[in-house]
N, CA, C and O atoms as a CHARMM CRD file, in Angstrom:
* protein
*
  380
    1    1 UNK  N   -117.40900  63.44600  57.35500 PROA 1      0.00000
    2    1 UNK  CA  -117.95600  63.11400  58.65200 PROA 1      0.00000
    3    1 UNK  C   -119.47400  63.12400  58.64300 PROA 1      0.00000
    4    1 UNK  O   -120.09200  62.34000  59.36400 PROA 1      0.00000
    5    2 UNK  N   -120.09200  63.98700  57.85000 PROA 2      0.00000
    6    2 UNK  CA  -121.54700  64.10100  57.86500 PROA 2      0.00000
    7    2 UNK  C   -122.24300  62.87400  57.31200 PROA 2      0.00000
    8    2 UNK  O   -123.44100  62.69600  57.53200 PROA 2      0.00000
    9    3 UNK  N   -121.52000  62.02300  56.59900 PROA 3      0.00000
   10    3 UNK  CA  -122.16000  60.84000  56.01900 PROA 3      0.00000
   11    3 UNK  C   -122.04700  59.61800  56.92300 PROA 3      0.00000
   12    3 UNK  O   -122.51100  58.54000  56.55100 PROA 3      0.00000
   13    4 UNK  N   -121.44300  59.75900  58.09900 PROA 4      0.00000
   14    4 UNK  CA  -121.27400  58.62200  59.00000 PROA 4      0.00000
   15    4 UNK  C   -122.53500  58.44100  59.83200 PROA 4      0.00000
   16    4 UNK  O   -123.04500  59.39200  60.42500 PROA 4      0.00000
   17    5 UNK  N   -123.03000  57.20800  59.86700 PROA 5      0.00000
   18    5 UNK  CA  -124.21500  56.89300  60.65900 PROA 5      0.00000
   19    5 UNK  C   -123.94900  55.63500  61.47700 PROA 5      0.00000
   20    5 UNK  O   -123.16200  54.77800  61.07500 PROA 5      0.00000
   21    6 UNK  N   -124.61600  55.53200  62.63500 PROA 6      0.00000
   22    6 UNK  CA  -124.44500  54.38500  63.51600 PROA 6      0.00000
   23    6 UNK  C   -125.77200  53.64600  63.61800 PROA 6      0.00000
   24    6 UNK  O   -126.79600  54.24700  63.94300 PROA 6      0.00000
   25    7 UNK  N   -125.76100  52.35600  63.34400 PROA 7      0.00000
   26    7 UNK  CA  -126.95700  51.52300  63.45700 PROA 7      0.00000
   27    7 UNK  C   -127.11000  51.04900  64.90300 PROA 7      0.00000
   28    7 UNK  O   -126.19300  51.19400  65.71100 PROA 7      0.00000
   29    8 UNK  N   -128.27100  50.48500  65.21900 PROA 8      0.00000
   30    8 UNK  CA  -128.54500  49.98000  66.56900 PROA 8      0.00000
   31    8 UNK  C   -127.50200  48.96600  67.03700 PROA 8      0.00000
   32    8 UNK  O   -127.17200  48.91600  68.22200 PROA 8      0.00000
   33    9 UNK  N   -126.98600  48.16200  66.11200 PROA 9      0.00000
   34    9 UNK  CA  -125.99900  47.14000  66.48800 PROA 9      0.00000
   35    9 UNK  C   -124.58600  47.69700  66.62700 PROA 9      0.00000
   36    9 UNK  O   -123.64800  46.94100  66.87900 PROA 9      0.00000
   37   10 UNK  N   -124.42300  49.02300  66.46500 PROA 10     0.00000
   38   10 UNK  CA  -123.11900  49.66100  66.62100 PROA 10     0.00000
   39   10 UNK  C   -122.29100  49.73200  65.35900 PROA 10     0.00000
   40   10 UNK  O   -121.22800  50.35400  65.35500 PROA 10     0.00000
   41   11 UNK  N   -122.75500  49.10600  64.28000 PROA 11     0.00000
   42   11 UNK  CA  -122.01600  49.16400  63.01300 PROA 11     0.00000
   43   11 UNK  C   -122.12500  50.58100  62.46200 PROA 11     0.00000
   44   11 UNK  O   -123.21500  51.14800  62.40100 PROA 11     0.00000
   45   12 UNK  N   -121.00700  51.13900  62.06600 PROA 12     0.00000
   46   12 UNK  CA  -120.97100  52.49300  61.50000 PROA 12     0.00000
   47   12 UNK  C   -120.80200  52.39300  59.99000 PROA 12     0.00000
   48   12 UNK  O   -120.00800  51.59500  59.49200 PROA 12     0.00000
   49   13 UNK  N   -121.55400  53.21000  59.27500 PROA 13     0.00000
   50   13 UNK  CA  -121.46500  53.22100  57.82200 PROA 13     0.00000
   51   13 UNK  C   -121.12100  54.63600  57.37000 PROA 13     0.00000
   52   13 UNK  O   -121.71100  55.61100  57.83300 PROA 13     0.00000
   53   14 UNK  N   -120.16000  54.72900  56.46200 PROA 14     0.00000
   54   14 UNK  CA  -119.73300  56.01400  55.90600 PROA 14     0.00000
   55   14 UNK  C   -119.63300  55.86900  54.39900 PROA 14     0.00000
   56   14 UNK  O   -119.31100  54.79700  53.88500 PROA 14     0.00000
   57   15 UNK  N   -119.91200  56.96000  53.69400 PROA 15     0.00000
   58   15 UNK  CA  -119.73200  56.97900  52.24100 PROA 15     0.00000
   59   15 UNK  C   -118.40200  57.64900  51.94600 PROA 15     0.00000
   60   15 UNK  O   -118.15900  58.78600  52.34900 PROA 15     0.00000
   61   16 UNK  N   -117.55300  56.93400  51.24300 PROA 16     0.00000
   62   16 UNK  CA  -116.25000  57.47400  50.84900 PROA 16     0.00000
   63   16 UNK  C   -116.33400  57.97100  49.41400 PROA 16     0.00000
   64   16 UNK  O   -116.94400  57.32500  48.56200 PROA 16     0.00000
   65   17 UNK  N   -115.72300  59.11700  49.15000 PROA 17     0.00000
   66   17 UNK  CA  -115.68400  59.66300  47.79600 PROA 17     0.00000
   67   17 UNK  C   -114.23700  59.62600  47.32500 PROA 17     0.00000
   68   17 UNK  O   -113.33700  60.14100  47.98800 PROA 17     0.00000
   69   18 UNK  N   -114.03400  59.01100  46.17400 PROA 18     0.00000
   70   18 UNK  CA  -112.70100  58.90200  45.58200 PROA 18     0.00000
   71   18 UNK  C   -112.65400  59.80600  44.36500 PROA 18     0.00000
   72   18 UNK  O   -113.38600  59.59200  43.39900 PROA 18     0.00000
   73   19 UNK  N   -111.79900  60.80900  44.40600 PROA 19     0.00000
   74   19 UNK  CA  -111.66200  61.74600  43.29100 PROA 19     0.00000
   75   19 UNK  C   -110.35400  61.44400  42.57800 PROA 19     0.00000
   76   19 UNK  O   -109.28800  61.40600  43.19200 PROA 19     0.00000
   77   20 UNK  N   -110.45100  61.23200  41.28300 PROA 20     0.00000
   78   20 UNK  CA  -109.25100  60.95800  40.49300 PROA 20     0.00000
   79   20 UNK  C   -108.64800  62.28600  40.04900 PROA 20     0.00000
   80   20 UNK  O   -109.31000  63.09100  39.39400 PROA 20     0.00000
   81   21 UNK  N   -107.40400  62.50400  40.40800 PROA 21     0.00000
   82   21 UNK  CA  -106.74100  63.75400  40.03300 PROA 21     0.00000
   83   21 UNK  C   -106.54800  63.84900  38.53500 PROA 21     0.00000
   84   21 UNK  O   -106.58500  64.93700  37.96200 PROA 21     0.00000
   85   22 UNK  N   -106.34500  62.72400  37.91300 PROA 22     0.00000
   86   22 UNK  CA  -106.22100  62.66700  36.46500 PROA 22     0.00000
   87   22 UNK  C   -107.25000  61.63800  35.98500 PROA 22     0.00000
   88   22 UNK  O   -106.99400  60.43500  36.04000 PROA 22     0.00000
   89   23 UNK  N   -108.41500  62.10700  35.51500 PROA 23     0.00000
   90   23 UNK  CA  -109.46600  61.14700  35.12400 PROA 23     0.00000
   91   23 UNK  C   -108.93000  60.08800  34.18500 PROA 23     0.00000
   92   23 UNK  O   -108.20900  60.39000  33.23400 PROA 23     0.00000
   93   24 UNK  N   -109.29000  58.84400  34.45900 PROA 24     0.00000
   94   24 UNK  CA  -108.78900  57.75600  33.62600 PROA 24     0.00000
   95   24 UNK  C   -109.91500  57.15600  32.81200 PROA 24     0.00000
   96   24 UNK  O   -111.08800  57.26300  33.17000 PROA 24     0.00000
   97   25 UNK  N   -109.54800  56.53200  31.72800 PROA 25     0.00000
   98   25 UNK  CA  -110.52600  55.95100  30.82200 PROA 25     0.00000
   99   25 UNK  C   -111.02700  54.60800  31.29900 PROA 25     0.00000
  100   25 UNK  O   -110.28400  53.83500  31.90400 PROA 25     0.00000
  101   26 UNK  N   -112.29000  54.33000  31.02400 PROA 26     0.00000
  102   26 UNK  CA  -112.91300  53.04500  31.33400 PROA 26     0.00000
  103   26 UNK  C   -113.86200  52.75400  30.19000 PROA 26     0.00000
  104   26 UNK  O   -114.96300  53.30200  30.14600 PROA 26     0.00000
  105   27 UNK  N   -113.45300  51.89800  29.26100 PROA 27     0.00000
  106   27 UNK  CA  -114.28600  51.58900  28.09300 PROA 27     0.00000
  107   27 UNK  C   -114.65500  52.85800  27.31600 PROA 27     0.00000
  108   27 UNK  O   -115.82500  53.08600  27.00900 PROA 27     0.00000
  109   28 UNK  N   -113.66500  53.66500  27.00700 PROA 28     0.00000
  110   28 UNK  CA  -113.82800  54.87800  26.19500 PROA 28     0.00000
  111   28 UNK  C   -114.46700  56.05200  26.94800 PROA 28     0.00000
  112   28 UNK  O   -114.59200  57.13400  26.37400 PROA 28     0.00000
  113   29 UNK  N   -114.87000  55.88000  28.19300 PROA 29     0.00000
  114   29 UNK  CA  -115.42100  56.99300  28.97500 PROA 29     0.00000
  115   29 UNK  C   -114.40400  57.37800  30.03700 PROA 29     0.00000
  116   29 UNK  O   -113.57900  56.55900  30.44200 PROA 29     0.00000
  117   30 UNK  N   -114.46300  58.61100  30.48300 PROA 30     0.00000
  118   30 UNK  CA  -113.50900  59.06800  31.48200 PROA 30     0.00000
  119   30 UNK  C   -114.18000  59.16300  32.84100 PROA 30     0.00000
  120   30 UNK  O   -115.19800  59.83600  33.00100 PROA 30     0.00000
  121   31 UNK  N   -113.58900  58.47300  33.82800 PROA 31     0.00000
  122   31 UNK  CA  -114.12300  58.46200  35.19000 PROA 31     0.00000
  123   31 UNK  C   -113.65700  59.71800  35.91800 PROA 31     0.00000
  124   31 UNK  O   -112.47100  60.04800  35.90000 PROA 31     0.00000
  125   32 UNK  N   -114.59600  60.42000  36.56000 PROA 32     0.00000
  126   32 UNK  CA  -114.26700  61.60500  37.34500 PROA 32     0.00000
  127   32 UNK  C   -114.09500  61.26200  38.82300 PROA 32     0.00000
  128   32 UNK  O   -113.10300  61.64700  39.44300 PROA 32     0.00000
  129   33 UNK  N   -115.07200  60.52900  39.39000 PROA 33     0.00000
  130   33 UNK  CA  -114.98800  60.14500  40.79400 PROA 33     0.00000
  131   33 UNK  C   -115.89400  58.95600  41.07400 PROA 33     0.00000
  132   33 UNK  O   -116.72300  58.57200  40.24900 PROA 33     0.00000
  133   34 UNK  N   -115.71400  58.38400  42.25700 PROA 34     0.00000
  134   34 UNK  CA  -116.53800  57.25300  42.67700 PROA 34     0.00000
  135   34 UNK  C   -117.00500  57.43500  44.11000 PROA 34     0.00000
  136   34 UNK  O   -116.33200  58.08400  44.91100 PROA 34     0.00000
  137   35 UNK  N   -118.15700  56.86300  44.43100 PROA 35     0.00000
  138   35 UNK  CA  -118.70500  56.87500  45.78200 PROA 35     0.00000
  139   35 UNK  C   -118.85600  55.43100  46.24200 PROA 35     0.00000
  140   35 UNK  O   -119.32100  54.57800  45.48700 PROA 35     0.00000
  141   36 UNK  N   -118.46200  55.16200  47.48000 PROA 36     0.00000
  142   36 UNK  CA  -118.55300  53.79700  47.99000 PROA 36     0.00000
  143   36 UNK  C   -118.95000  53.81200  49.46200 PROA 36     0.00000
  144   36 UNK  O   -118.28000  54.43900  50.28300 PROA 36     0.00000
  145   37 UNK  N   -120.05100  53.11500  49.79700 PROA 37     0.00000
  146   37 UNK  CA  -120.36900  52.96900  51.22300 PROA 37     0.00000
  147   37 UNK  C   -119.44500  51.93100  51.84600 PROA 37     0.00000
  148   37 UNK  O   -119.14900  50.89800  51.24500 PROA 37     0.00000
  149   38 UNK  N   -119.00000  52.22400  53.05100 PROA 38     0.00000
  150   38 UNK  CA  -118.15000  51.28600  53.77700 PROA 38     0.00000
  151   38 UNK  C   -118.70600  51.15200  55.18600 PROA 38     0.00000
  152   38 UNK  O   -119.03700  52.14900  55.82800 PROA 38     0.00000
  153   39 UNK  N   -118.80800  49.91000  55.66900 PROA 39     0.00000
  154   39 UNK  CA  -119.29900  49.65200  57.01700 PROA 39     0.00000
  155   39 UNK  C   -118.12700  49.25300  57.90600 PROA 39     0.00000
  156   39 UNK  O   -117.19500  48.57700  57.47000 PROA 39     0.00000
  157   40 UNK  N   -118.19800  49.68900  59.16900 PROA 40     0.00000
  158   40 UNK  CA  -117.10600  49.46100  60.10500 PROA 40     0.00000
  159   40 UNK  C   -117.62700  48.84700  61.39600 PROA 40     0.00000
  160   40 UNK  O   -118.56600  49.36100  62.00400 PROA 40     0.00000
  161   41 UNK  N   -117.01300  47.74700  61.80900 PROA 41     0.00000
  162   41 UNK  CA  -117.28500  47.12000  63.09700 PROA 41     0.00000
  163   41 UNK  C   -116.14200  47.56100  64.00500 PROA 41     0.00000
  164   41 UNK  O   -115.05600  46.98300  63.97200 PROA 41     0.00000
  165   42 UNK  N   -116.39200  48.58300  64.81000 PROA 42     0.00000
  166   42 UNK  CA  -115.32700  49.16600  65.63000 PROA 42     0.00000
  167   42 UNK  C   -114.82600  48.20200  66.69600 PROA 42     0.00000
  168   42 UNK  O   -113.63800  48.21600  67.02000 PROA 42     0.00000
  169   43 UNK  N   -115.69700  47.36800  67.24900 PROA 43     0.00000
  170   43 UNK  CA  -115.29000  46.41400  68.28700 PROA 43     0.00000
  171   43 UNK  C   -114.35600  45.34300  67.72700 PROA 43     0.00000
  172   43 UNK  O   -113.37900  44.96800  68.37500 PROA 43     0.00000
  173   44 UNK  N   -114.65700  44.85100  66.51900 PROA 44     0.00000
  174   44 UNK  CA  -113.85900  43.78400  65.92500 PROA 44     0.00000
  175   44 UNK  C   -112.79000  44.25200  64.96500 PROA 44     0.00000
  176   44 UNK  O   -112.06300  43.42800  64.40900 PROA 44     0.00000
  177   45 UNK  N   -112.66900  45.57700  64.75200 PROA 45     0.00000
  178   45 UNK  CA  -111.72600  46.15900  63.78100 PROA 45     0.00000
  179   45 UNK  C   -111.88900  45.51200  62.40600 PROA 45     0.00000
  180   45 UNK  O   -110.92100  45.08900  61.77400 PROA 45     0.00000
  181   46 UNK  N   -113.16600  45.44800  61.96000 PROA 46     0.00000
  182   46 UNK  CA  -113.49500  44.85300  60.66500 PROA 46     0.00000
  183   46 UNK  C   -114.11900  45.90200  59.76800 PROA 46     0.00000
  184   46 UNK  O   -114.72400  46.86500  60.23900 PROA 46     0.00000
  185   47 UNK  N   -113.96300  45.70000  58.45200 PROA 47     0.00000
  186   47 UNK  CA  -114.52400  46.61800  57.46600 PROA 47     0.00000
  187   47 UNK  C   -115.20900  45.80700  56.36300 PROA 47     0.00000
  188   47 UNK  O   -114.78000  44.70700  56.01700 PROA 47     0.00000
  189   48 UNK  N   -116.28000  46.38200  55.82400 PROA 48     0.00000
  190   48 UNK  CA  -117.01200  45.76400  54.71700 PROA 48     0.00000
  191   48 UNK  C   -117.27400  46.86300  53.68500 PROA 48     0.00000
  192   48 UNK  O   -117.91100  47.87000  53.99600 PROA 48     0.00000
  193   49 UNK  N   -116.78800  46.67000  52.47000 PROA 49     0.00000
  194   49 UNK  CA  -116.94900  47.66500  51.41200 PROA 49     0.00000
  195   49 UNK  C   -118.15600  47.32700  50.54900 PROA 49     0.00000
  196   49 UNK  O   -118.37700  46.16800  50.19900 PROA 49     0.00000
  197   50 UNK  N   -118.93900  48.35600  50.20900 PROA 50     0.00000
  198   50 UNK  CA  -120.08600  48.17500  49.32400 PROA 50     0.00000
  199   50 UNK  C   -119.68900  48.43000  47.87600 PROA 50     0.00000
  200   50 UNK  O   -118.52900  48.71300  47.57800 PROA 50     0.00000
  201   51 UNK  N   -120.65400  48.32600  46.99400 PROA 51     0.00000
  202   51 UNK  CA  -120.40600  48.55200  45.57000 PROA 51     0.00000
  203   51 UNK  C   -120.03500  50.00600  45.30800 PROA 51     0.00000
  204   51 UNK  O   -120.50200  50.90800  46.00300 PROA 51     0.00000
  205   52 UNK  N   -119.20100  50.22700  44.31300 PROA 52     0.00000
  206   52 UNK  CA  -118.73100  51.57200  43.97000 PROA 52     0.00000
  207   52 UNK  C   -119.61700  52.15900  42.88200 PROA 52     0.00000
  208   52 UNK  O   -119.84200  51.53400  41.84500 PROA 52     0.00000
  209   53 UNK  N   -120.11600  53.36000  43.12600 PROA 53     0.00000
  210   53 UNK  CA  -120.90500  54.10500  42.14000 PROA 53     0.00000
  211   53 UNK  C   -119.93500  55.01200  41.38400 PROA 53     0.00000
  212   53 UNK  O   -119.26800  55.84900  41.99200 PROA 53     0.00000
  213   54 UNK  N   -119.85400  54.85100  40.07900 PROA 54     0.00000
  214   54 UNK  CA  -118.88800  55.59500  39.26900 PROA 54     0.00000
  215   54 UNK  C   -119.58200  56.75300  38.55200 PROA 54     0.00000
  216   54 UNK  O   -120.64400  56.58000  37.95400 PROA 54     0.00000
  217   55 UNK  N   -118.96900  57.92600  38.62000 PROA 55     0.00000
  218   55 UNK  CA  -119.46500  59.11300  37.92300 PROA 55     0.00000
  219   55 UNK  C   -118.45900  59.47900  36.83700 PROA 55     0.00000
  220   55 UNK  O   -117.26300  59.60800  37.09900 PROA 55     0.00000
  221   56 UNK  N   -118.95800  59.64400  35.62600 PROA 56     0.00000
  222   56 UNK  CA  -118.09200  59.95400  34.48700 PROA 56     0.00000
  223   56 UNK  C   -118.02200  61.46400  34.27000 PROA 56     0.00000
  224   56 UNK  O   -118.91100  62.20000  34.69900 PROA 56     0.00000
  225   57 UNK  N   -116.96500  61.91800  33.60600 PROA 57     0.00000
  226   57 UNK  CA  -116.76800  63.34800  33.38200 PROA 57     0.00000
  227   57 UNK  C   -117.84400  63.96000  32.51200 PROA 57     0.00000
  228   57 UNK  O   -118.10800  65.15700  32.62800 PROA 57     0.00000
  229   58 UNK  N   -118.47900  63.18100  31.63800 PROA 58     0.00000
  230   58 UNK  CA  -119.52100  63.75000  30.77800 PROA 58     0.00000
  231   58 UNK  C   -120.87000  63.85300  31.49700 PROA 58     0.00000
  232   58 UNK  O   -121.81900  64.40500  30.94000 PROA 58     0.00000
  233   59 UNK  N   -120.97100  63.34100  32.70200 PROA 59     0.00000
  234   59 UNK  CA  -122.14400  63.41000  33.56700 PROA 59     0.00000
  235   59 UNK  C   -123.39800  62.79600  32.94000 PROA 59     0.00000
  236   59 UNK  O   -124.49700  63.01200  33.45000 PROA 59     0.00000
  237   60 UNK  N   -123.26700  62.05400  31.87300 PROA 60     0.00000
  238   60 UNK  CA  -124.42900  61.49000  31.21300 PROA 60     0.00000
  239   60 UNK  C   -124.80100  60.11700  31.74500 PROA 60     0.00000
  240   60 UNK  O   -125.95400  59.70000  31.63100 PROA 60     0.00000
  241   61 UNK  N   -123.84500  59.41200  32.32300 PROA 61     0.00000
  242   61 UNK  CA  -124.10800  58.05600  32.78300 PROA 61     0.00000
  243   61 UNK  C   -123.46900  57.79900  34.13500 PROA 61     0.00000
  244   61 UNK  O   -122.50500  58.45500  34.53100 PROA 61     0.00000
  245   62 UNK  N   -124.03000  56.83100  34.82400 PROA 62     0.00000
  246   62 UNK  CA  -123.42500  56.31400  36.04300 PROA 62     0.00000
  247   62 UNK  C   -122.99600  54.88400  35.76500 PROA 62     0.00000
  248   62 UNK  O   -123.59200  54.19300  34.94000 PROA 62     0.00000
  249   63 UNK  N   -121.99300  54.46600  36.43600 PROA 63     0.00000
  250   63 UNK  CA  -121.56000  53.08200  36.33700 PROA 63     0.00000
  251   63 UNK  C   -121.45700  52.50200  37.73100 PROA 63     0.00000
  252   63 UNK  O   -121.64600  53.21300  38.71900 PROA 63     0.00000
  253   64 UNK  N   -121.16100  51.22400  37.81800 PROA 64     0.00000
  254   64 UNK  CA  -121.01400  50.58800  39.12000 PROA 64     0.00000
  255   64 UNK  C   -120.00200  49.46300  39.03900 PROA 64     0.00000
  256   64 UNK  O   -119.85700  48.80400  38.01000 PROA 64     0.00000
  257   65 UNK  N   -119.31500  49.26100  40.13200 PROA 65     0.00000
  258   65 UNK  CA  -118.43000  48.11600  40.28600 PROA 65     0.00000
  259   65 UNK  C   -118.95700  47.36700  41.49800 PROA 65     0.00000
  260   65 UNK  O   -118.90300  47.87600  42.61800 PROA 65     0.00000
  261   66 UNK  N   -119.46600  46.16400  41.28200 PROA 66     0.00000
  262   66 UNK  CA  -119.99200  45.36800  42.37400 PROA 66     0.00000
  263   66 UNK  C   -118.82400  44.75800  43.14400 PROA 66     0.00000
  264   66 UNK  O   -117.83700  44.32000  42.55200 PROA 66     0.00000
  265   67 UNK  N   -118.94900  44.73500  44.45000 PROA 67     0.00000
  266   67 UNK  CA  -117.89700  44.17400  45.27900 PROA 67     0.00000
  267   67 UNK  C   -118.43700  42.98200  46.06800 PROA 67     0.00000
  268   67 UNK  O   -119.63400  42.88800  46.33900 PROA 67     0.00000
  269   68 UNK  N   -117.54300  42.08800  46.42500 PROA 68     0.00000
  270   68 UNK  CA  -117.90500  40.96200  47.27200 PROA 68     0.00000
  271   68 UNK  C   -118.00800  41.49100  48.69700 PROA 68     0.00000
  272   68 UNK  O   -117.00500  41.89600  49.28500 PROA 68     0.00000
  273   69 UNK  N   -119.19200  41.48800  49.24300 PROA 69     0.00000
  274   69 UNK  CA  -119.42000  42.10400  50.55300 PROA 69     0.00000
  275   69 UNK  C   -119.20000  41.11200  51.68700 PROA 69     0.00000
  276   69 UNK  O   -120.11700  40.39300  52.08500 PROA 69     0.00000
  277   70 UNK  N   -118.00000  41.08100  52.19100 PROA 70     0.00000
  278   70 UNK  CA  -117.69400  40.24900  53.34400 PROA 70     0.00000
  279   70 UNK  C   -116.86300  41.08400  54.31900 PROA 70     0.00000
  280   70 UNK  O   -116.14900  42.00100  53.91300 PROA 70     0.00000
  281   71 UNK  N   -116.96400  40.76000  55.59100 PROA 71     0.00000
  282   71 UNK  CA  -116.19200  41.46700  56.60300 PROA 71     0.00000
  283   71 UNK  C   -114.73300  41.03000  56.52400 PROA 71     0.00000
  284   71 UNK  O   -114.42500  39.84200  56.43500 PROA 71     0.00000
  285   72 UNK  N   -113.84200  42.02400  56.55700 PROA 72     0.00000
  286   72 UNK  CA  -112.40800  41.73800  56.49200 PROA 72     0.00000
  287   72 UNK  C   -111.69900  42.54900  57.57300 PROA 72     0.00000
  288   72 UNK  O   -112.16800  43.62100  57.95400 PROA 72     0.00000
  289   73 UNK  N   -110.57200  42.04300  58.06800 PROA 73     0.00000
  290   73 UNK  CA  -109.81400  42.82300  59.04600 PROA 73     0.00000
  291   73 UNK  C   -109.25400  44.09000  58.39900 PROA 73     0.00000
  292   73 UNK  O   -108.89500  44.09900  57.22200 PROA 73     0.00000
  293   74 UNK  N   -109.18800  45.14400  59.18400 PROA 74     0.00000
  294   74 UNK  CA  -108.62700  46.41200  58.69800 PROA 74     0.00000
  295   74 UNK  C   -107.11300  46.35000  58.80500 PROA 74     0.00000
  296   74 UNK  O   -106.51000  47.09000  59.58200 PROA 74     0.00000
  297   75 UNK  N   -106.49300  45.46200  58.01900 PROA 75     0.00000
  298   75 UNK  CA  -105.05200  45.26000  58.12600 PROA 75     0.00000
  299   75 UNK  C   -104.23800  46.14000  57.18100 PROA 75     0.00000
  300   75 UNK  O   -103.01300  46.19300  57.28900 PROA 75     0.00000
  301   76 UNK  N   -104.90200  46.82500  56.26100 PROA 76     0.00000
  302   76 UNK  CA  -104.21600  47.79500  55.39900 PROA 76     0.00000
  303   76 UNK  C   -104.05400  49.09200  56.21000 PROA 76     0.00000
  304   76 UNK  O   -105.01400  49.52200  56.84900 PROA 76     0.00000
  305   77 UNK  N   -102.87000  49.72700  56.20400 PROA 77     0.00000
  306   77 UNK  CA  -102.65200  50.92800  57.01600 PROA 77     0.00000
  307   77 UNK  C   -103.64900  52.05900  56.73100 PROA 77     0.00000
  308   77 UNK  O   -104.09400  52.72800  57.66400 PROA 77     0.00000
  309   78 UNK  N   -104.00500  52.28200  55.46700 PROA 78     0.00000
  310   78 UNK  CA  -104.95300  53.34700  55.14000 PROA 78     0.00000
  311   78 UNK  C   -106.35200  53.00900  55.64800 PROA 78     0.00000
  312   78 UNK  O   -107.01500  53.86400  56.23400 PROA 78     0.00000
  313   79 UNK  N   -106.80900  51.77800  55.43200 PROA 79     0.00000
  314   79 UNK  CA  -108.12200  51.35000  55.90900 PROA 79     0.00000
  315   79 UNK  C   -108.17100  51.40100  57.43100 PROA 79     0.00000
  316   79 UNK  O   -109.19700  51.77300  58.00100 PROA 79     0.00000
  317   80 UNK  N   -107.08700  51.03400  58.09600 PROA 80     0.00000
  318   80 UNK  CA  -107.03000  51.09600  59.55400 PROA 80     0.00000
  319   80 UNK  C   -107.18800  52.53600  60.04200 PROA 80     0.00000
  320   80 UNK  O   -107.87900  52.78200  61.03100 PROA 80     0.00000
  321   81 UNK  N   -106.55300  53.48900  59.35600 PROA 81     0.00000
  322   81 UNK  CA  -106.69400  54.90300  59.72900 PROA 81     0.00000
  323   81 UNK  C   -108.12800  55.37700  59.53500 PROA 81     0.00000
  324   81 UNK  O   -108.66100  56.10700  60.37000 PROA 81     0.00000
  325   82 UNK  N   -108.75800  54.96200  58.43000 PROA 82     0.00000
  326   82 UNK  CA  -110.14900  55.33600  58.17900 PROA 82     0.00000
  327   82 UNK  C   -111.04800  54.74000  59.25900 PROA 82     0.00000
  328   82 UNK  O   -111.94100  55.41800  59.76800 PROA 82     0.00000
  329   83 UNK  N   -110.81400  53.46500  59.61100 PROA 83     0.00000
  330   83 UNK  CA  -111.59000  52.81600  60.66600 PROA 83     0.00000
  331   83 UNK  C   -111.50100  53.61300  61.96100 PROA 83     0.00000
  332   83 UNK  O   -112.52400  53.87900  62.59200 PROA 83     0.00000
  333   84 UNK  N   -110.30300  53.99500  62.36400 PROA 84     0.00000
  334   84 UNK  CA  -110.13600  54.75500  63.60400 PROA 84     0.00000
  335   84 UNK  C   -110.81300  56.12900  63.52400 PROA 84     0.00000
  336   84 UNK  O   -111.39400  56.58600  64.50800 PROA 84     0.00000
  337   85 UNK  N   -110.74500  56.77200  62.39100 PROA 85     0.00000
  338   85 UNK  CA  -111.39500  58.06500  62.20900 PROA 85     0.00000
  339   85 UNK  C   -112.91100  57.92200  62.32200 PROA 85     0.00000
  340   85 UNK  O   -113.55600  58.69000  63.03600 PROA 85     0.00000
  341   86 UNK  N   -113.48100  56.94100  61.62000 PROA 86     0.00000
  342   86 UNK  CA  -114.93000  56.72400  61.63700 PROA 86     0.00000
  343   86 UNK  C   -115.39300  56.32300  63.03700 PROA 86     0.00000
  344   86 UNK  O   -116.43300  56.78800  63.50300 PROA 86     0.00000
  345   87 UNK  N   -114.63700  55.47600  63.69900 PROA 87     0.00000
  346   87 UNK  CA  -115.04000  54.99500  65.02600 PROA 87     0.00000
  347   87 UNK  C   -114.91500  56.08200  66.10000 PROA 87     0.00000
  348   87 UNK  O   -115.61100  56.02200  67.11400 PROA 87     0.00000
  349   88 UNK  N   -114.05800  57.05300  65.89900 PROA 88     0.00000
  350   88 UNK  CA  -113.86700  58.13100  66.87500 PROA 88     0.00000
  351   88 UNK  C   -114.84400  59.29000  66.68200 PROA 88     0.00000
  352   88 UNK  O   -115.03500  60.09300  67.59500 PROA 88     0.00000
  353   89 UNK  N   -115.45400  59.38500  65.52100 PROA 89     0.00000
  354   89 UNK  CA  -116.30900  60.53800  65.20200 PROA 89     0.00000
  355   89 UNK  C   -117.66000  60.43100  65.89800 PROA 89     0.00000
  356   89 UNK  O   -118.18200  59.33600  66.10600 PROA 89     0.00000
  357   90 UNK  N   -118.21300  61.58100  66.25300 PROA 90     0.00000
  358   90 UNK  CA  -119.58400  61.64900  66.77000 PROA 90     0.00000
  359   90 UNK  C   -120.52200  61.44700  65.61000 PROA 90     0.00000
  360   90 UNK  O   -120.33500  62.04500  64.55100 PROA 90     0.00000
  361   91 UNK  N   -121.53700  60.61100  65.78900 PROA 91     0.00000
  362   91 UNK  CA  -122.41600  60.25000  64.68400 PROA 91     0.00000
  363   91 UNK  C   -123.87000  60.51400  64.97100 PROA 91     0.00000
  364   91 UNK  O   -124.27000  60.75400  66.11000 PROA 91     0.00000
  365   92 UNK  N   -124.65100  60.46600  63.91300 PROA 92     0.00000
  366   92 UNK  CA  -126.10600  60.43300  64.01900 PROA 92     0.00000
  367   92 UNK  C   -126.50000  58.97600  64.13300 PROA 92     0.00000
  368   92 UNK  O   -125.97000  58.14100  63.40000 PROA 92     0.00000
  369   93 UNK  N   -127.41100  58.64800  65.02600 PROA 93     0.00000
  370   93 UNK  CA  -127.84500  57.26000  65.18500 PROA 93     0.00000
  371   93 UNK  C   -129.05400  57.00600  64.31400 PROA 93     0.00000
  372   93 UNK  O   -130.01600  57.77500  64.33900 PROA 93     0.00000
  373   94 UNK  N   -129.01300  55.90400  63.52100 PROA 94     0.00000
  374   94 UNK  CA  -130.15500  55.52300  62.68500 PROA 94     0.00000
  375   94 UNK  C   -130.96300  54.49600  63.46700 PROA 94     0.00000
  376   94 UNK  O   -130.39800  53.60300  64.09800 PROA 94     0.00000
  377   95 UNK  N   -132.24700  54.62100  63.42600 PROA 95     0.00000
  378   95 UNK  CA  -133.10100  53.67300  64.15200 PROA 95     0.00000
  379   95 UNK  C   -134.01400  52.95600  63.19500 PROA 95     0.00000
  380   95 UNK  O   -134.81100  52.11600  63.61400 PROA 95     0.00000
């Protein structure tokens, strides 16, 4: 919740952290977790995912997965739940 911010136009942005319970390999390195900013248009029930920052278990390098940044409907049940959670939370306003 502390990473959720609201812009002047009402778009809310939150950073999601994905922790892998069993680190998996990616080109001989083991991924521990990833961070991804996600933007939410609460009025239109739309979501836009940013690039994923990958952290490896050896902590020596960072990686990234670039994503196509376009607004999409929150039609996946999990994304819809996240949208409702982010839109209902009290936020800090960024100016």
